[in-house]
C-alpha positions in Angstrom: 68.5 28.1 62.3 69.4 24.6 63.5 71.8 24.2 66.3 74.3 22.5 64.0 74.3 25.5 61.7 75.0 28.0 64.4 78.6 29.2 64.9 80.4 27.2 67.5 80.6 30.0 70.1 76.8 30.4 69.7 76.3 26.7 70.3 78.4 26.9 73.5 76.5 30.1 74.6 73.1 28.4 74.1 74.2 25.3 76.0 75.2 27.5 79.0 72.0 29.4 78.8 70.0 26.1 78.9 71.9 25.1 82.0 71.1 28.4 83.7 67.4 28.2 82.6 67.0 24.7 83.9 68.8 25.7 87.2 71.5 23.2 86.7 73.7 26.3 87.1 72.0 28.2 89.9 72.5 31.9 90.8 76.1 32.4 92.2 77.2 29.1 90.6 80.9 29.3 89.7 81.3 28.6 86.0 83.9 26.0 85.0 87.2 27.3 83.7 87.7 28.1 80.0 90.0 25.1 79.8 87.3 22.8 81.3 84.6 24.1 79.0 86.9 23.9 76.0 87.5 20.2 76.7 83.8 19.5 77.4 82.5 21.1 74.2 85.5 20.1 72.1 86.1 23.7 71.0 89.0 26.2 71.3 89.6 28.4 74.3 88.8 31.5 72.0 85.4 30.0 71.2 84.6 29.5 74.8 85.9 33.0 75.7 83.6 34.6 73.1 80.6 32.8 74.4 81.3 33.8 78.0 82.1 37.4 77.0 78.7 37.7 75.3 76.9 36.3 78.3 78.8 38.7 80.5 77.8 41.7 78.4 74.1 40.5 78.5 74.2 40.4 82.3 73.8 36.6 82.5 77.3 36.0 83.9 79.6 38.2 85.9 83.4 37.9 86.1 85.0 38.7 89.5 88.7 39.4 89.2 90.7 36.8 91.0 87.7 34.6 91.8 86.2 33.5 88.5 83.0 33.8 86.5 79.6 33.4 88.2 76.0 33.0 87.2 74.1 36.2 88.0 70.6 34.7 88.4 67.2 36.0 87.3 67.1 38.9 89.8 69.9 40.7 88.0 69.3 40.1 84.3 68.5 43.8 83.7 71.6 45.2 85.3 73.8 45.6 82.2 72.8 48.4 79.8 75.5 48.9 77.3 78.6 50.0 79.3 81.0 47.3 80.0 83.1 46.8 83.2 86.2 48.8 82.5 88.4 45.8 83.6 86.7 43.7 81.0 87.3 46.3 78.3 91.0 46.6 79.2 91.6 42.8 79.4 89.7 42.2 76.1 92.1 44.6 74.5 95.1 42.6 75.8 95.9 45.0 78.6 96.4 44.6 82.4 93.8 46.3 84.6 94.7 47.8 88.0 92.8 50.2 90.1 93.4 52.7 93.0 90.8 53.6 95.6 90.9 57.4 95.9 87.8 57.8 98.1 85.4 55.3 99.7 83.0 56.6 102.4 79.5 57.3 103.6 78.5 60.9 102.9 77.5 63.1 105.9 73.8 64.0 105.8 74.7 67.7 105.2 77.1 66.9 102.4 75.7 68.6 99.3 76.9 65.7 97.1 74.3 63.5 98.7 71.6 65.6 96.9 72.9 64.0 93.6 71.2 60.8 94.7 67.9 61.6 96.5 67.2 58.6 98.8 64.6 60.2 101.1 66.9 60.8 104.0 68.8 57.5 103.7 72.6 57.2 103.6 74.5 57.7 100.4 77.9 56.0 99.8 80.5 57.6 97.6 83.5 56.1 95.9 86.1 57.5 93.5 88.2 54.8 91.8 91.1 55.4 89.4 91.4 52.7 86.7 94.6 52.0 84.8 95.6 50.0 81.7 99.2 48.8 81.9 99.7 51.4 84.6 98.4 54.3 82.4 95.3 56.1 83.9 92.3 55.5 81.7 89.2 56.3 83.8 88.1 58.1 86.9 84.9 56.5 88.2 82.7 58.4 90.7 79.7 56.5 92.1 77.0 57.6 94.5 75.2 54.5 95.9 71.9 54.0 97.7 73.3 52.4 100.9 69.9 50.8 101.7 70.2 48.7 98.5 74.0 47.9 98.9 74.7 48.1 102.6 78.1 46.4 102.4 79.4 48.6 99.5 82.1 50.5 101.5 83.4 47.2 103.1 84.6 45.9 99.7 88.2 45.9 98.4 87.7 47.5 95.0 91.2 46.8 94.0 90.2 43.1 93.9 86.6 43.4 92.6 85.3 46.3 90.5 82.3 48.3 91.7 80.5 47.3 88.5 80.9 43.6 89.3 79.8 44.0 92.9 76.8 46.1 92.1 75.8 43.7 89.3 75.8 40.9 91.8 74.2 42.7 94.7 71.5 45.0 93.3 68.6 44.9 90.9 68.2 47.6 88.3 65.1 48.1 86.1 66.0 51.4 84.3 69.2 53.1 83.2 69.8 56.5 81.8 73.1 57.4 80.2 74.3 60.7 78.9 77.7 61.4 77.1 79.4 64.7 76.6 82.9 66.2 76.1 84.4 68.2 79.0 87.6 69.8 80.2 89.2 68.1 83.3 89.3 69.9 86.7 92.5 70.1 88.7 92.1 66.8 90.5 91.2 65.0 87.3 94.3 66.4 85.6 96.4 65.1 88.5 94.9 61.6 88.6 94.8 61.1 84.8 98.2 62.8 84.3 96.9 65.2 81.7 96.8 69.0 81.3 93.9 71.4 81.4 93.6 71.6 77.6 93.2 67.8 77.3 89.6 66.9 76.1 87.8 64.2 78.1 84.8 62.1 77.5 82.3 62.1 80.4 79.6 59.4 80.7 76.9 60.1 83.3 74.7 57.2 84.4 71.7 56.9 86.6 70.0 53.7 87.6 66.7 52.9 89.3 64.8 49.9 90.7 61.3 50.9 89.9 61.0 54.5 91.4 63.9 54.0 93.8 67.3 55.4 92.9 70.1 52.8 93.0 73.2 54.7 91.8 74.4 57.8 90.1 77.8 57.4 88.4 80.2 59.5 86.5 83.0 58.0 84.2 85.7 60.4 83.0 88.1 59.3 80.2 91.0 61.1 78.5 89.7 61.6 75.0 92.7 60.0 73.3 92.8 56.9 75.5 89.2 55.7 75.1 86.9 54.9 72.2 83.1 54.4 72.7 81.6 51.9 70.3 78.3 50.1 70.0 77.0 47.3 67.7 73.4 46.0 67.5 70.8 44.8 65.1 68.8 47.5 63.4 65.0 47.4 63.7 62.2 49.7 62.7 60.1 48.5 65.7 62.3 49.9 68.5 60.5 50.2 71.7 60.8 53.2 74.0 61.2 52.6 77.8 59.2 54.9 80.1 61.4 56.4 82.7 60.5 56.2 86.4 58.1 58.9 87.7 60.7 60.4 89.9 62.7 61.4 86.8 60.3 64.1 85.7 62.7 66.7 86.9 66.1 65.1 87.5 68.9 66.9 89.2 72.0 67.7 87.1 75.6 67.5 87.9 
């Protein structure tokens, strides 16, 4: 397909990719505003927004709330595997995202929760963040982080930048494992999400690795009536299968 026959958003996307590939836009480069890009490419803001959104979902760009959109760079191209940043999901649906830090700490060595992310005696950071859409609770996010790979994690203000955006920028991931199931909320989840014990919830468990080294273990809990999981991709009969890291031969379970 010639460049001229591509949709306008795809042309803008390709032009941005070319600038990143040629290093005109280096890693951590702040992308011009939608208004500036709209004027440069002579297209609408919606066209630019769609191009940027696709590049964000592919892990090429990362949007940091309150700061702008940045080039991720080659070392982080594998960091996004299907689950969007919750702030992006909310804002793409026209809502306003806010968050509350429930817990942010380094786990003690004898804390049994540290066993959920085996890091060979290293420190494990833990965070629990409540995400809200238009002040309505929509997600509880629990993360266990390999402190050796993200040493400044607990120094961040996660009401200004999401954990997703920070980890995307600071860590490299080569394998991701996601599982999804329906659960009932425990007492604390009921309190945070403002639901009762009978309310069905969707639980997404995610584990990430850099080679054989665990990077994160995360748990995303959504009220079933406030979230819809969707996916769209090209169908192919030649789908490849990724081989998991060797340490996943007998993974621990929550």
